N, C-alpha and C positions, 0 to 999 in steps of 0.2 A: 504493500500500500504506500510505501515511501513516506516522504515528509507530510503530505496531506493526511494520510492515514494516522500518522503519529499525532498530528495536530488534533484530529477529531477524537482520538482515544484520550489524550490528556485533557481536552476540553470536557469530554463526557465524565472523566474521572473527577472533575471539579464540580459536577452537578450531582443529582441524586442517582445517577447510573452507577451501579457498584462495579466499576472497572478497577482492579487492583493496580495501583501505581508500582507496587513491588514486582510486578511482572513486566509492565510496559517499559518503565524507565531504565532498569538495568539492561534489558534486552536492547533498547536504543543505544545505550552506552557501549554494549558489546558490538553492535553493528558499526558504531563509530570506530571502535578498536580495530575491526576488520577492514575498515576503509569504505564501507558501504554508505555510511552517513558521515557528515562533517560534525565534529564535536561542538564547535561554536554555534552552528545552525540549530542543532537539537536543544542546546541550552536556551537559545532564544525562543524556539518553539514552545518549550516547556513553560516559560514565564508568560508568554503571550496567550497560549491556549488556556492556562489556568485562570488568567484574568477574564477571558471571554466566558468560560464556563461559570465562574463565580459571579460575574456580572449578570449573566442570564438568571441565575438563582436569586440574586439580589432583586432583580426586576420582578420576578415571580412573587417574591415576598412582599415587595412594595405595592405592586399593582393589585394583587388578589388576596394576599395573606391577611392583612389587617381587616379589610371589609368583611371577608368570610368569617374571621374569628369573632368580630364584633356581632355579626348576625347569627352565626350558628355555634359559636364557641360554648354557649351555655349547655348545649347537648352533649358536649364531651368534657364538661367541667372547667372550661376556661372562661373566667369572668373578665369584665372590662378592666378591673383593677389589676388583674394578672398581666394583661396586655400593657397597661401603663407602667407596671413594674419592669417589664422587659424593655420598654423604651427607655426608662430611666437608667436601667443597668447598662444598656448599650451606649447611652450618652456619657456615662462615667467610665465604663471599662471596655467599651467596644473594641478599641484598637488592640489591647492586649488579648482579648478573647479571640479576635480574628487571627492574630498572629499565632497564638498557641494552638488554636483549633486546626491550623493547617498541618500540624504534626501528628494529629490524633486520628486513628482510624474511626470510621463512622462519622465522627464530628466534622471532619474536613469536607464530607459530602453534603452536609446539611447546614453548616454554620452561616452560609450566606443568606439563607431564607429568613431566619430571625433578624439578621442585620437589616434586611430589606423591610421587614415588618416594622422594625423600630426606626426605619428611615435614618440609619446611621449616615453621617456625612460621607459623601462619595470619595473625597480626596483621602481621608483616613482609611476608609474601607479598601480602596484600591491599593494604597501604599502598603498596608499590612498584608494584604493578599499577595501582592507582588513579592514582598520580602519573604514571607513564609513559604510560598510556592516555589520560589527560586531556590531557597536553601534546601527544602525537602527534595525537590526534583533533581537538583544538581548533585546532591549527595548520592542519590540512587543511580544517576547516570554515571558519575565518576566511579562508583563501585563496579558497575558493569564494564566500564571502560578499562579500569586498572586490573581487575581480577579476571575478566574474560569469561569465566564460567558462570554465566548469568542464571542458568537453571538452578544450580545449587544455591546461589545467593538468594534468588527469588523465593525458593522453598523455605530457607531459614528466616528470611524477613517476613514471610507469610505467617509463620508460627508466632513470631513476636507480635505481629499485627493482630493475630487472632487473640492472643492473651490480653493485649491492651483493649481490644474490642469487647471481650467478655467482661473485663473489669469495668469499662465504661457502661456497658449494658446493665451490670449489677447496680452500679451507682444510680443510673437513671431509673431503674425499677424501684430502688429504695426511696428515691426522691418522689417518684410517682405515688408510691404507697403512703408516704408521709403527707403528700398533698391531699390525697383522698381522705385519709383519717382526719386531718385538720379541717377539711371542708365539712365532714360529717359532724365534728364537734361544734363547729360554728353554726351549722344548721340546727343542731340540738339545742344550743344555747339560745338561738333566735326563737325557737318554738316554746322554750320554757324559760322566759326571762327571770322568773323568780328563783330559779335554782342556782 
């Protein structure tokens, strides 16, 4: 698929499509090592494609996310004040969240949507996305370029990614459970104000 195929894969990896960067980028580095790709070109493609994919998800969150959550969020337990908290969080910590999120499995695929919902300022969003995606992708590309055996590298990185992903999922489940329990307590207190 050449450079256009690499661009599309990296762009999709920065959206909700679960394409593992641990397979794509070391292999691109390996192809640069063999001379099929140019190392500087794939480094640029990595950064630009990540910006395009993340920008697309940001736009989805901005255009449709907040109005849908305001209208239908109550059916899935999301209140207006939860949306306001998310916006306040991104106004205070958005840059660090976007940067760190680029290094975390699962999170890097979805982090742009809440940033769009919160309407995080675009210059900060794109700068942190560029920095995080460039570092993450470049490290994987250089690993494939230097070590050459991309399949073994990708398999090892996949296991690390899986462990981090499971840990993040466990934390998200715990936070979701806490959220549901707190909501039930608040509703119980609202129905019995004398208690």
